[in-house]
C-alpha positions, -999 to +999 in steps of 0.1 A: +000+000+000+028+024+008+043+016-025+010+024-043+006+057-024+041+067-033+034+058-069+002+078-069+020+108-055+047+107-082+021+103-109-002+131-097+026+156-090+030+180-119+064+177-136+082+189-166+077+170-198+105+168-224+084+191-247+080+216-219+117+216-211+125+220-248+102+250-250+117+267-220+151+260-233+141+276-266+127+307-248+159+310-228+179+309-260+157+335-277+157+360-249+194+370-251+190+374-289+159+395-285+176+416-258+207+421-280+185+430-310+166+455-288+198+471-276+212+473-311+180+489-323+180+515-295+216+524-304+208+526-341+179+549-333+201+570-310+226+574-339+198+585-362+185+609-336+219+626-330+227+627-367+194+644-375+200+668-347+234+676-361+218+685-395+196+711-378+223+724-356+247+728-385+221+747-405+216+771-376+253+777-370+262+782-406+233+807-411+240+824-379+278+829-382+284+825-420+310+797-419+312+798-457+294+766-467+258+776-475+261+811-460+291+834-467+304+855-438+288+887-451+254+870-452+256+857-416+227+865-393+250+881-368+263+904-395+228+916-405+220+890-430+186+873-433+183+835-430+150+835-449+155+860-476+176+838-499+153+808-497+119+824-495+127+852-519+133+827-547+102+806-543+091+800-579+066+771-577+034+762-560+002+780-549+019+799-520+046+817-540+033+852-531+029+843-495+064+829-490+079+858-509+062+883-486+077+865-456+112+866-470+135+887-448+108+896-423+123+898-388+097+874-373+103+848-400+140+850-394+136+846-356+111+818-359+132+799-385+164+802-365+147+794-332+132+763-348+166+751-362+183+756-328+155+742-307+150+711-328+188+705-331+194+708-294+164+686-285+174+658-308+211+658-298+203+659-261+173+634-264+149+657-246+115+673-255+113+650-285+076+654-289+078+691-291+107+688-315+088+664-337+057+687-339+077+718-346+100+700-370+071+685-389+055+720-393+089+734-405+094+706-430+059+710-443+064+747-449+097+741-466+081+713-487+053+737-498+079+764-506+098+741-529+066+724-541+080+691-555+048+683-575+056+711-599+073+700-631+080+736-641+088+768-623+069+800-628+093+811-655+087+779-675+121+762-667+122+727-654+118+724-616+143+695-614+121+679-588+133+643-582+100+631-566+067+648-567+056+637-532+083+622-510+114+644-508+140+649-481+116+672-461+091+643-458+119+619-448+131+643-421+096+648-408+091+610-406+124+606-387+114+632-362+080+615-356+096+581-353+123+593-328+096+609-306+071+580-308+098+554-300+113+575-271+148+575-286+161+599-260+169+573-234+199+558-252+229+581-254+208+610-243+192+627-214+157+613-221+153+594-188+165+622-166+142+646-186+112+623-182+118+621-144+114+658-139+082+666-120+069+690-147+075+665-174+058+637-155+028+660-150+028+671-187+037+641-209+036+662-241+069+677-229+087+644-233 
Protein backbone atom coordinates (compact mmCIF):
# COMPACT_ATOMS: atom_id res chain seq x y z
CA UNK A 1 0.00 0.00 0.00
CA UNK A 2 2.81 2.37 0.83
CA UNK A 3 4.34 1.65 -2.54
CA UNK A 4 1.03 2.39 -4.28
CA UNK A 5 0.59 5.67 -2.40
CA UNK A 6 4.09 6.74 -3.34
CA UNK A 7 3.38 5.79 -6.93
CA UNK A 8 0.17 7.82 -6.94
CA UNK A 9 1.97 10.85 -5.50
CA UNK A 10 4.65 10.68 -8.16
CA UNK A 11 2.09 10.35 -10.94
CA UNK A 12 -0.17 13.10 -9.65
CA UNK A 13 2.62 15.56 -8.99
CA UNK A 14 3.03 17.99 -11.90
CA UNK A 15 6.39 17.67 -13.56
CA UNK A 16 8.23 18.92 -16.62
CA UNK A 17 7.70 17.00 -19.81
CA UNK A 18 10.46 16.79 -22.42
CA UNK A 19 8.43 19.06 -24.69
CA UNK A 20 8.00 21.61 -21.91
CA UNK A 21 11.69 21.56 -21.09
CA UNK A 22 12.55 22.02 -24.76
CA UNK A 23 10.15 24.97 -25.00
CA UNK A 24 11.66 26.66 -21.97
CA UNK A 25 15.14 26.04 -23.30
CA UNK A 26 14.11 27.61 -26.58
CA UNK A 27 12.71 30.66 -24.82
CA UNK A 28 15.88 31.02 -22.79
CA UNK A 29 17.91 30.88 -25.98
CA UNK A 30 15.72 33.47 -27.70
CA UNK A 31 15.68 35.98 -24.86
CA UNK A 32 19.37 37.00 -25.11
CA UNK A 33 19.00 37.37 -28.88
CA UNK A 34 15.89 39.51 -28.49
CA UNK A 35 17.60 41.62 -25.84
CA UNK A 36 20.66 42.07 -28.05
CA UNK A 37 18.46 43.05 -31.01
CA UNK A 38 16.56 45.52 -28.84
CA UNK A 39 19.77 47.09 -27.58
CA UNK A 40 21.19 47.31 -31.08
CA UNK A 41 17.98 48.89 -32.33
CA UNK A 42 18.04 51.46 -29.52
CA UNK A 43 21.62 52.39 -30.36
CA UNK A 44 20.84 52.64 -34.06
CA UNK A 45 17.88 54.89 -33.29
CA UNK A 46 20.10 57.01 -31.04
CA UNK A 47 22.61 57.44 -33.88
CA UNK A 48 19.78 58.48 -36.21
CA UNK A 49 18.52 60.94 -33.59
CA UNK A 50 21.91 62.57 -33.01
CA UNK A 51 22.73 62.69 -36.73
CA UNK A 52 19.44 64.37 -37.53
CA UNK A 53 19.99 66.83 -34.70
CA UNK A 54 23.42 67.64 -36.13
CA UNK A 55 21.79 68.51 -39.46
CA UNK A 56 19.56 71.11 -37.80
CA UNK A 57 22.33 72.45 -35.57
CA UNK A 58 24.72 72.82 -38.50
CA UNK A 59 22.10 74.71 -40.51
CA UNK A 60 21.61 77.08 -37.58
CA UNK A 61 25.32 77.67 -36.99
CA UNK A 62 26.17 78.20 -40.65
CA UNK A 63 23.34 80.67 -41.15
CA UNK A 64 24.02 82.44 -37.86
CA UNK A 65 27.78 82.87 -38.23
CA UNK A 66 28.38 82.49 -41.97
CA UNK A 67 30.95 79.71 -41.91
CA UNK A 68 31.23 79.76 -45.68
CA UNK A 69 29.35 76.62 -46.72
CA UNK A 70 25.77 77.57 -47.51
CA UNK A 71 26.14 81.05 -46.02
CA UNK A 72 29.06 83.44 -46.70
CA UNK A 73 30.40 85.52 -43.83
CA UNK A 74 28.81 88.73 -45.09
CA UNK A 75 25.42 87.01 -45.17
CA UNK A 76 25.61 85.73 -41.59
CA UNK A 77 22.69 86.51 -39.32
CA UNK A 78 25.03 88.08 -36.77
CA UNK A 79 26.29 90.40 -39.50
CA UNK A 80 22.84 91.61 -40.46
CA UNK A 81 21.99 88.95 -43.02
CA UNK A 82 18.59 87.32 -43.29
CA UNK A 83 18.33 83.53 -42.97
CA UNK A 84 15.05 83.46 -44.89
CA UNK A 85 15.51 86.04 -47.65
CA UNK A 86 17.60 83.84 -49.93
CA UNK A 87 15.30 80.81 -49.74
CA UNK A 88 11.86 82.36 -49.51
CA UNK A 89 12.72 85.20 -51.85
CA UNK A 90 13.32 82.74 -54.69
CA UNK A 91 10.22 80.57 -54.31
CA UNK A 92 9.11 79.95 -57.88
CA UNK A 93 6.56 77.14 -57.71
CA UNK A 94 3.37 76.19 -55.95
CA UNK A 95 0.19 78.00 -54.94
CA UNK A 96 1.86 79.88 -52.04
CA UNK A 97 4.57 81.68 -53.97
CA UNK A 98 3.35 85.17 -53.14
CA UNK A 99 2.86 84.29 -49.46
CA UNK A 100 6.35 82.90 -49.01
CA UNK A 101 7.94 85.78 -50.90
CA UNK A 102 6.16 88.25 -48.64
CA UNK A 103 7.70 86.49 -45.63
CA UNK A 104 11.23 86.62 -47.03
CA UNK A 105 13.49 88.72 -44.82
CA UNK A 106 10.81 89.55 -42.25
CA UNK A 107 12.28 89.78 -38.75
CA UNK A 108 9.67 87.44 -37.26
CA UNK A 109 10.26 84.85 -40.00
CA UNK A 110 14.02 84.99 -39.39
CA UNK A 111 13.61 84.58 -35.64
CA UNK A 112 11.08 81.76 -35.89
CA UNK A 113 13.16 79.91 -38.46
CA UNK A 114 16.40 80.19 -36.50
CA UNK A 115 14.73 79.37 -33.18
CA UNK A 116 13.22 76.29 -34.81
CA UNK A 117 16.56 75.10 -36.17
CA UNK A 118 18.31 75.63 -32.84
CA UNK A 119 15.55 74.19 -30.68
CA UNK A 120 15.03 71.09 -32.81
CA UNK A 121 18.77 70.50 -33.10
CA UNK A 122 19.39 70.77 -29.36
CA UNK A 123 16.38 68.62 -28.46
CA UNK A 124 17.41 65.84 -30.81
CA UNK A 125 21.08 65.75 -29.85
CA UNK A 126 20.26 65.86 -26.13
CA UNK A 127 17.33 63.45 -26.40
CA UNK A 128 14.85 65.71 -24.57
CA UNK A 129 11.52 67.30 -25.51
CA UNK A 130 11.34 65.02 -28.54
CA UNK A 131 7.58 65.35 -28.91
CA UNK A 132 7.81 69.14 -29.13
CA UNK A 133 10.74 68.85 -31.52
CA UNK A 134 8.80 66.40 -33.69
CA UNK A 135 5.74 68.66 -33.86
CA UNK A 136 7.75 71.80 -34.57
CA UNK A 137 10.03 70.04 -37.03
CA UNK A 138 7.12 68.51 -38.92
CA UNK A 139 5.53 71.95 -39.33
CA UNK A 140 8.86 73.44 -40.47
CA UNK A 141 9.42 70.63 -42.97
CA UNK A 142 5.86 70.96 -44.28
CA UNK A 143 6.35 74.68 -44.89
CA UNK A 144 9.67 74.11 -46.64
CA UNK A 145 8.10 71.35 -48.73
CA UNK A 146 5.32 73.72 -49.75
CA UNK A 147 7.88 76.40 -50.60
CA UNK A 148 9.82 74.09 -52.90
CA UNK A 149 6.61 72.42 -54.13
CA UNK A 150 8.02 69.13 -55.48
CA UNK A 151 4.82 68.26 -57.46
CA UNK A 152 5.61 71.08 -59.92
CA UNK A 153 7.29 70.02 -63.15
CA UNK A 154 8.05 73.59 -64.15
CA UNK A 155 8.80 76.82 -62.29
CA UNK A 156 6.89 80.04 -62.77
CA UNK A 157 9.34 81.12 -65.50
CA UNK A 158 8.74 77.92 -67.46
CA UNK A 159 12.05 76.24 -66.67
CA UNK A 160 12.20 72.68 -65.39
CA UNK A 161 11.79 72.38 -61.63
CA UNK A 162 14.29 69.50 -61.43
CA UNK A 163 12.10 67.87 -58.79
CA UNK A 164 13.29 64.31 -58.16
CA UNK A 165 10.05 63.10 -56.55
CA UNK A 166 6.66 64.81 -56.69
CA UNK A 167 5.61 63.65 -53.22
CA UNK A 168 8.31 62.19 -50.97
CA UNK A 169 11.41 64.36 -50.83
CA UNK A 170 13.96 64.89 -48.07
CA UNK A 171 11.59 67.17 -46.14
CA UNK A 172 9.09 64.33 -45.80
CA UNK A 173 11.86 61.92 -44.76
CA UNK A 174 13.11 64.32 -42.07
CA UNK A 175 9.57 64.78 -40.76
CA UNK A 176 9.07 61.01 -40.55
CA UNK A 177 12.38 60.59 -38.73
CA UNK A 178 11.36 63.23 -36.19
CA UNK A 179 8.03 61.53 -35.55
CA UNK A 180 9.63 58.08 -35.27
CA UNK A 181 12.26 59.29 -32.81
CA UNK A 182 9.60 60.89 -30.63
CA UNK A 183 7.13 57.99 -30.75
CA UNK A 184 9.80 55.41 -29.96
CA UNK A 185 11.25 57.48 -27.13
CA UNK A 186 14.75 57.49 -28.56
CA UNK A 187 16.14 59.91 -25.98
CA UNK A 188 16.90 57.25 -23.38
CA UNK A 189 19.91 55.80 -25.20
CA UNK A 190 22.95 58.07 -25.41
CA UNK A 191 20.80 60.98 -24.34
CA UNK A 192 19.20 62.71 -21.37
CA UNK A 193 15.73 61.34 -22.08
CA UNK A 194 15.35 59.37 -18.85
CA UNK A 195 16.47 62.25 -16.65
CA UNK A 196 14.23 64.61 -18.57
CA UNK A 197 11.22 62.30 -18.20
CA UNK A 198 11.84 62.06 -14.45
CA UNK A 199 11.44 65.80 -13.91
CA UNK A 200 8.19 66.58 -12.05
CA UNK A 201 6.94 69.03 -14.66
CA UNK A 202 7.55 66.52 -17.44
CA UNK A 203 5.83 63.73 -15.50
CA UNK A 204 2.80 65.99 -15.04
CA UNK A 205 2.78 67.05 -18.69
CA UNK A 206 3.67 64.07 -20.94
CA UNK A 207 3.61 66.24 -24.07
CA UNK A 208 6.91 67.73 -22.86
CA UNK A 209 8.72 64.40 -23.29
